[in-house]
MIMARMAR-209293 format. One record per residue (C-alpha): residue in three letters; chain; z, y, x. Coordinates in steps of 0.5 Angstrom, whole numbers, plus 500, padded with zeros to 3 digits. Each point is the difference from the previous one (the first is absolute). Example, Ala and Ser with C-alpha at 12.3 -4.5 7.8 and 13.67 -1.06 7.14 Angstrom:
2
+------+------+-----+-----+-----+
! code ! unit !  pz !  py !  px !
+------+------+-----+-----+-----+
!  Ala !    A ! 516 ! 491 ! 525 !
!  Ser !    A ! 498 ! 507 ! 502 !
+------+------+-----+-----+-----+
***
This chain:
314
+------+------+-----+-----+-----+
! code ! unit !  pz !  py !  px !
+------+------+-----+-----+-----+
!  Met !    A ! 500 ! 500 ! 500 !
!  Tyr !    A ! 502 ! 505 ! 505 !
!  Ser !    A ! 494 ! 498 ! 505 !
!  Glu !    A ! 495 ! 502 ! 494 !
!  Ile !    A ! 504 ! 506 ! 498 !
!  Ala !    A ! 499 ! 502 ! 507 !
!  Ser !    A ! 493 ! 498 ! 500 !
!  Asn !    A ! 499 ! 504 ! 494 !
!  Lys !    A ! 503 ! 507 ! 503 !
!  Arg !    A ! 495 ! 499 ! 506 !
!  Arg !    A ! 494 ! 499 ! 495 !
!  Ser !    A ! 502 ! 506 ! 497 !
!  Val !    A ! 500 ! 504 ! 506 !
!  Ala !    A ! 493 ! 497 ! 502 !
!  Phe !    A ! 498 ! 502 ! 493 !
!  Ile !    A ! 502 ! 508 ! 500 !
!  Val !    A ! 497 ! 500 ! 507 !
!  Leu !    A ! 494 ! 497 ! 497 !
!  Phe !    A ! 500 ! 506 ! 495 !
!  Phe !    A ! 501 ! 505 ! 505 !
!  Val !    A ! 494 ! 497 ! 504 !
!  Ile !    A ! 495 ! 500 ! 494 !
!  Trp !    A ! 502 ! 507 ! 498 !
!  Leu !    A ! 498 ! 502 ! 508 !
!  Ala !    A ! 494 ! 496 ! 499 !
!  Ile !    A ! 498 ! 504 ! 494 !
!  Gly !    A ! 501 ! 507 ! 503 !
!  Ala !    A ! 496 ! 497 ! 506 !
!  Gly !    A ! 494 ! 498 ! 495 !
!  Cys !    A ! 500 ! 507 ! 497 !
!  Gly !    A ! 499 ! 503 ! 507 !
!  Phe !    A ! 495 ! 495 ! 502 !
!  Leu !    A ! 496 ! 502 ! 494 !
!  Phe !    A ! 501 ! 507 ! 501 !
!  Lys !    A ! 497 ! 499 ! 507 !
!  Ala !    A ! 494 ! 496 ! 498 !
!  Ile !    A ! 498 ! 505 ! 495 !
!  Asn !    A ! 500 ! 506 ! 504 !
!  His !    A ! 498 ! 496 ! 507 !
!  Gln !    A ! 493 ! 505 ! 499 !
!  Ser !    A ! 505 ! 506 ! 499 !
!  Ala !    A ! 500 ! 506 ! 506 !
!  Thr !    A ! 507 ! 499 ! 500 !
!  His !    A ! 503 ! 494 ! 504 !
!  Tyr !    A ! 506 ! 498 ! 497 !
!  Gly !    A ! 501 ! 494 ! 505 !
!  Trp !    A ! 506 ! 496 ! 498 !
!  Ser !    A ! 504 ! 505 ! 496 !
!  Pro !    A ! 498 ! 498 ! 493 !
!  Val !    A ! 503 ! 493 ! 501 !
!  Ile !    A ! 506 ! 502 ! 503 !
!  Val !    A ! 501 ! 505 ! 495 !
!  Gly !    A ! 499 ! 495 ! 495 !
!  Met !    A ! 505 ! 495 ! 503 !
!  Val !    A ! 505 ! 506 ! 500 !
!  Ile !    A ! 499 ! 502 ! 493 !
!  Cys !    A ! 501 ! 493 ! 498 !
!  Gly !    A ! 505 ! 498 ! 504 !
!  Val !    A ! 505 ! 506 ! 498 !
!  Leu !    A ! 498 ! 498 ! 493 !
!  Ala !    A ! 502 ! 493 ! 501 !
!  Ile !    A ! 507 ! 502 ! 504 !
!  Phe !    A ! 501 ! 505 ! 494 !
!  Gly !    A ! 499 ! 494 ! 495 !
!  Val !    A ! 505 ! 495 ! 504 !
!  Leu !    A ! 505 ! 506 ! 500 !
!  Tyr !    A ! 500 ! 502 ! 493 !
!  Ser !    A ! 501 ! 493 ! 498 !
!  Leu !    A ! 506 ! 499 ! 504 !
!  Asn !    A ! 503 ! 506 ! 498 !
!  Ser !    A ! 498 ! 501 ! 492 !
!  Gly !    A ! 496 ! 493 ! 498 !
!  Ala !    A ! 506 ! 497 ! 497 !
!  Arg !    A ! 502 ! 507 ! 496 !
!  Met !    A ! 493 ! 500 ! 498 !
!  Val !    A ! 500 ! 493 ! 497 !
!  Leu !    A ! 506 ! 501 ! 496 !
!  Ser !    A ! 497 ! 506 ! 497 !
!  Val !    A ! 494 ! 497 ! 498 !
!  Ser !    A ! 503 ! 494 ! 497 !
!  Gly !    A ! 505 ! 504 ! 496 !
!  Ala !    A ! 506 ! 497 ! 503 !
!  Val !    A ! 507 ! 503 ! 499 !
!  Pro !    A ! 506 ! 499 ! 503 !
!  Ala !    A ! 504 ! 494 ! 497 !
!  Asn !    A ! 507 ! 502 ! 496 !
!  Pro !    A ! 505 ! 496 ! 503 !
!  Ala !    A ! 504 ! 500 ! 494 !
!  Gln !    A ! 494 ! 498 ! 496 !
!  Tyr !    A ! 498 ! 495 ! 505 !
!  Pro !    A ! 506 ! 497 ! 503 !
!  Gln !    A ! 497 ! 493 ! 501 !
!  Leu !    A ! 494 ! 502 ! 503 !
!  Tyr !    A ! 505 ! 504 ! 505 !
!  Asn !    A ! 504 ! 494 ! 501 !
!  Val !    A ! 495 ! 496 ! 502 !
!  Val !    A ! 496 ! 504 ! 505 !
!  Gln !    A ! 506 ! 502 ! 503 !
!  Ala !    A ! 503 ! 493 ! 501 !
!  Leu !    A ! 493 ! 498 ! 503 !
!  Ala !    A ! 500 ! 506 ! 505 !
!  Ile !    A ! 507 ! 498 ! 502 !
!  Gly !    A ! 498 ! 493 ! 501 !
!  Glu !    A ! 494 ! 502 ! 504 !
!  Gly !    A ! 503 ! 506 ! 504 !
!  Ile !    A ! 496 ! 505 ! 498 !
!  Pro !    A ! 501 ! 507 ! 497 !
!  Thr !    A ! 500 ! 500 ! 492 !
!  Pro !    A ! 493 ! 502 ! 498 !
!  Ala !    A ! 500 ! 506 ! 495 !
!  Ile !    A ! 499 ! 497 ! 493 !
!  Tyr !    A ! 494 ! 503 ! 495 !
!  Val !    A ! 498 ! 498 ! 493 !
!  Ile !    A ! 493 ! 501 ! 497 !
!  Asn !    A ! 500 ! 500 ! 492 !
!  Asp !    A ! 495 ! 495 ! 499 !
!  Pro !    A ! 500 ! 494 ! 496 !
!  Ser !    A ! 495 ! 496 ! 505 !
!  Pro !    A ! 505 ! 496 ! 504 !
!  Asn !    A ! 499 ! 501 ! 508 !
!  Ala !    A ! 504 ! 503 ! 506 !
!  Phe !    A ! 498 ! 503 ! 507 !
!  Ala !    A ! 503 ! 502 ! 506 !
!  Thr !    A ! 498 ! 506 ! 504 !
!  Gly !    A ! 503 ! 504 ! 506 !
!  Val !    A ! 498 ! 500 ! 508 !
!  Ser !    A ! 507 ! 497 ! 502 !
!  Pro !    A ! 506 ! 497 ! 497 !
!  Gln !    A ! 504 ! 506 ! 501 !
!  Lys !    A ! 495 ! 504 ! 495 !
!  Ala !    A ! 498 ! 494 ! 496 !
!  Ala !    A ! 500 ! 500 ! 492 !
!  Ile !    A ! 499 ! 494 ! 495 !
!  Thr !    A ! 497 ! 502 ! 493 !
!  Phe !    A ! 500 ! 496 ! 494 !
!  Thr !    A ! 497 ! 501 ! 493 !
!  Thr !    A ! 504 ! 500 ! 494 !
!  Gly !    A ! 495 ! 494 ! 498 !
!  Leu !    A ! 503 ! 495 ! 505 !
!  Leu !    A ! 507 ! 502 ! 499 !
!  Ala !    A ! 499 ! 498 ! 493 !
!  Ile !    A ! 498 ! 493 ! 501 !
!  Met !    A ! 503 ! 498 ! 507 !
!  Asn !    A ! 507 ! 497 ! 500 !
!  Arg !    A ! 505 ! 501 ! 506 !
!  Glu !    A ! 497 ! 494 ! 504 !
!  Glu !    A ! 493 ! 502 ! 499 !
!  Leu !    A ! 502 ! 507 ! 501 !
!  Glu !    A ! 503 ! 498 ! 507 !
!  Gly !    A ! 494 ! 497 ! 501 !
!  Val !    A ! 495 ! 506 ! 499 !
!  Ala !    A ! 505 ! 504 ! 504 !
!  Gly !    A ! 500 ! 495 ! 506 !
!  His !    A ! 493 ! 500 ! 500 !
!  Glu !    A ! 499 ! 508 ! 500 !
!  Met !    A ! 506 ! 500 ! 506 !
!  Ser !    A ! 496 ! 495 ! 504 !
!  His !    A ! 494 ! 505 ! 500 !
!  Ile !    A ! 505 ! 505 ! 502 !
!  Lys !    A ! 503 ! 496 ! 506 !
!  Asn !    A ! 493 ! 498 ! 502 !
!  His !    A ! 497 ! 507 ! 500 !
!  Asp !    A ! 495 ! 498 ! 496 !
!  Ile !    A ! 500 ! 506 ! 496 !
!  Arg !    A ! 499 ! 505 ! 506 !
!  Leu !    A ! 494 ! 497 ! 501 !
!  Leu !    A ! 497 ! 500 ! 493 !
!  Leu !    A ! 502 ! 508 ! 500 !
!  Val !    A ! 496 ! 501 ! 506 !
!  Val !    A ! 494 ! 496 ! 499 !
!  Gly !    A ! 500 ! 502 ! 492 !
!  Thr !    A ! 500 ! 508 ! 502 !
!  Met !    A ! 495 ! 499 ! 505 !
!  Ile !    A ! 495 ! 496 ! 495 !
!  Gly !    A ! 502 ! 506 ! 495 !
!  Met !    A ! 498 ! 505 ! 505 !
!  Ala !    A ! 494 ! 497 ! 502 !
!  Ala !    A ! 498 ! 499 ! 492 !
!  Leu !    A ! 502 ! 508 ! 499 !
!  Leu !    A ! 496 ! 503 ! 506 !
!  Ala !    A ! 494 ! 496 ! 498 !
!  Ser !    A ! 500 ! 502 ! 493 !
!  Leu !    A ! 501 ! 508 ! 503 !
!  Leu !    A ! 494 ! 499 ! 505 !
!  Trp !    A ! 495 ! 497 ! 495 !
!  Arg !    A ! 502 ! 506 ! 495 !
!  Ser !    A ! 499 ! 505 ! 506 !
!  Ala !    A ! 493 ! 497 ! 502 !
!  Phe !    A ! 498 ! 500 ! 493 !
!  Phe !    A ! 502 ! 507 ! 499 !
!  Ala !    A ! 497 ! 502 ! 507 !
!  Gly !    A ! 494 ! 497 ! 498 !
!  Gly !    A ! 499 ! 505 ! 494 !
!  Gly !    A ! 499 ! 506 ! 505 !
!  Arg !    A ! 494 ! 502 ! 505 !
!  Gly !    A ! 502 ! 499 ! 506 !
!  Gly !    A ! 494 ! 497 ! 504 !
!  Arg !    A ! 500 ! 495 ! 505 !
!  Asn !    A ! 507 ! 501 ! 503 !
!  Ser !    A ! 503 ! 500 ! 493 !
!  Gly !    A ! 496 ! 493 ! 499 !
!  Gln !    A ! 503 ! 497 ! 506 !
!  Leu !    A ! 507 ! 502 ! 498 !
!  Ile !    A ! 499 ! 497 ! 494 !
!  Leu !    A ! 498 ! 494 ! 503 !
!  Val !    A ! 506 ! 499 ! 505 !
!  Ile !    A ! 505 ! 502 ! 494 !
!  Phe !    A ! 497 ! 495 ! 495 !
!  Ala !    A ! 500 ! 494 ! 506 !
!  Ala !    A ! 508 ! 502 ! 501 !
!  Gly !    A ! 501 ! 499 ! 493 !
!  Ala !    A ! 496 ! 493 ! 500 !
!  Met !    A ! 504 ! 498 ! 506 !
!  Leu !    A ! 507 ! 502 ! 497 !
!  Ala !    A ! 498 ! 497 ! 493 !
!  Ile !    A ! 499 ! 493 ! 504 !
!  Val !    A ! 507 ! 501 ! 502 !
!  Gly !    A ! 503 ! 502 ! 494 !
!  Phe !    A ! 497 ! 496 ! 495 !
!  Val !    A ! 498 ! 493 ! 504 !
!  Phe !    A ! 503 ! 499 ! 506 !
!  Gly !    A ! 506 ! 503 ! 499 !
!  Pro !    A ! 502 ! 497 ! 494 !
!  Leu !    A ! 498 ! 493 ! 502 !
!  Val !    A ! 505 ! 501 ! 506 !
!  Arg !    A ! 506 ! 503 ! 496 !
!  Leu !    A ! 499 ! 494 ! 495 !
!  Ala !    A ! 500 ! 495 ! 505 !
!  Leu !    A ! 506 ! 503 ! 503 !
!  Ser !    A ! 503 ! 500 ! 493 !
!  Arg !    A ! 499 ! 493 ! 498 !
!  Arg !    A ! 503 ! 497 ! 507 !
!  Arg !    A ! 506 ! 504 ! 499 !
!  Glu !    A ! 501 ! 498 ! 493 !
!  Ser !    A ! 500 ! 493 ! 502 !
!  Leu !    A ! 505 ! 502 ! 506 !
!  Ala !    A ! 505 ! 504 ! 495 !
!  Asp !    A ! 500 ! 494 ! 495 !
!  Val !    A ! 503 ! 495 ! 506 !
!  Ser !    A ! 504 ! 505 ! 504 !
!  Gly !    A ! 503 ! 503 ! 493 !
!  Val !    A ! 502 ! 493 ! 498 !
!  Glu !    A ! 503 ! 499 ! 507 !
!  Leu !    A ! 504 ! 507 ! 499 !
!  Thr !    A ! 503 ! 497 ! 493 !
!  Arg !    A ! 500 ! 493 ! 502 !
!  Asn !    A ! 498 ! 498 ! 493 !
!  Pro !    A ! 492 ! 499 ! 498 !
!  Val !    A ! 502 ! 499 ! 493 !
!  Gly !    A ! 501 ! 508 ! 499 !
!  Leu !    A ! 493 ! 502 ! 502 !
!  Leu !    A ! 497 ! 494 ! 498 !
!  Gly !    A ! 502 ! 501 ! 493 !
!  Ala !    A ! 498 ! 508 ! 500 !
!  Leu !    A ! 493 ! 498 ! 503 !
!  Lys !    A ! 499 ! 495 ! 494 !
!  Lys !    A ! 502 ! 506 ! 495 !
!  Leu !    A ! 495 ! 505 ! 504 !
!  Gln !    A ! 495 ! 495 ! 499 !
!  Gln !    A ! 500 ! 501 ! 492 !
!  Asn !    A ! 500 ! 507 ! 501 !
!  Asp !    A ! 494 ! 503 ! 496 !
!  Lys !    A ! 502 ! 508 ! 500 !
!  Pro !    A ! 497 ! 504 ! 504 !
!  Phe !    A ! 503 ! 505 ! 505 !
!  Lys !    A ! 498 ! 507 ! 498 !
!  Lys !    A ! 501 ! 504 ! 507 !
!  Met !    A ! 498 ! 495 ! 505 !
!  Asn !    A ! 494 ! 500 ! 504 !
!  His !    A ! 496 ! 496 ! 505 !
!  Val !    A ! 505 ! 504 ! 506 !
!  Thr !    A ! 506 ! 499 ! 497 !
!  Ala !    A ! 499 ! 493 ! 497 !
!  Ala !    A ! 500 ! 497 ! 507 !
!  Met !    A ! 508 ! 501 ! 500 !
!  Cys !    A ! 501 ! 497 ! 493 !
!  Ile !    A ! 504 ! 493 ! 500 !
!  Asp !    A ! 494 ! 498 ! 495 !
!  Asp !    A ! 493 ! 503 ! 500 !
!  Pro !    A ! 500 ! 505 ! 494 !
!  Leu !    A ! 493 ! 500 ! 500 !
!  Gln !    A ! 495 ! 495 ! 496 !
!  His !    A ! 498 ! 494 ! 504 !
!  His !    A ! 493 ! 497 ! 500 !
!  Glu !    A ! 498 ! 493 ! 501 !
!  Ala !    A ! 494 ! 501 ! 504 !
!  Trp !    A ! 501 ! 499 ! 508 !
!  Tyr !    A ! 497 ! 506 ! 502 !
!  His !    A ! 505 ! 504 ! 495 !
!  Arg !    A ! 506 ! 496 ! 503 !
!  Leu !    A ! 498 ! 504 ! 507 !
!  Tyr !    A ! 503 ! 506 ! 496 !
!  Asp !    A ! 506 ! 497 ! 498 !
!  Thr !    A ! 507 ! 503 ! 502 !
!  His !    A ! 504 ! 493 ! 500 !
!  Pro !    A ! 499 ! 493 ! 500 !
!  Pro !    A ! 499 ! 497 ! 494 !
!  Ile !    A ! 506 ! 499 ! 496 !
!  Glu !    A ! 499 ! 493 ! 499 !
!  Glu !    A ! 500 ! 499 ! 508 !
!  Arg !    A ! 506 ! 504 ! 501 !
!  Ile !    A ! 504 ! 496 ! 494 !
!  Ala !    A ! 498 ! 493 ! 503 !
!  Asp !    A ! 502 ! 502 ! 507 !
!  Leu !    A ! 507 ! 502 ! 497 !
!  Glu !    A ! 500 ! 493 ! 496 !
!  Lys !    A ! 499 ! 497 ! 507 !
!  Ile !    A ! 506 ! 504 ! 503 !
!  Ala !    A ! 505 ! 498 ! 494 !
!  Ala !    A ! 498 ! 493 ! 501 !
!  Gly !    A ! 502 ! 500 ! 508 !
!  Gln !    A ! 493 ! 500 ! 502 !
!  Ser !    A ! 497 ! 505 ! 505 !
!  Val !    A ! 494 ! 504 ! 499 !
+------+------+-----+-----+-----+
***
């Protein structure tokens, strides 16, 4: 278990470095394109366009990482409609989370609640000292104490394994790439309405190419990477959550109840869905749709927990 957690941390660092390199490559690509279409110009730019492009994209990538580390968790809680849970209203929830935190030897995370009938939960934060666990009112209504402990143990494992920090960073980078692609394409179309001559056409081509490369990161490559990371971490959190609670029955019962859920999670999107204990977005049966699932099939997760409950290894 601990070797797999260490392996996941190394893989997380590798993916963050990979995203940074991709952003640098986008800047370099735009610089090369600008240099190529101006090769007959009287002005000799040399390698300046490539360097400038890499610097701009590198600064944007660093900004995205810093923003996600400093404000990513607050943003997720805000867009999800989460509010701090009242200890007087949810005493059992506080007791369960505090007991697990003491048992794990980490600070008790902040506890939030979302008023939504769809049963779900997720953890967020960049470290155990700044973590939060959020539960929907729908989940709290259908889980008994044992099942609630299983769900809380699963989310506590995400905190312990530092999964949520990676998802915040990667999710922010993907969202920023998609946003910049949209802005660049709009700029290209608006600029195309003017009469700037040849130079204007060259600038539009560079802007459009930059938008296309960012769109590939934001809508194709990035989501595939994020969702693959999320699927792996969900399986690990199931197993390490059971190790924390020492009771596979609780999480097993919770997943079986979540399997029957047909209520949509209203404020979830493709970024925040990766953090939930159960995929709140619609799953599809075709294999190519499975590429974009944020979680392993819940049937597989239940089967693994049944093996653990029977004393078998997974």
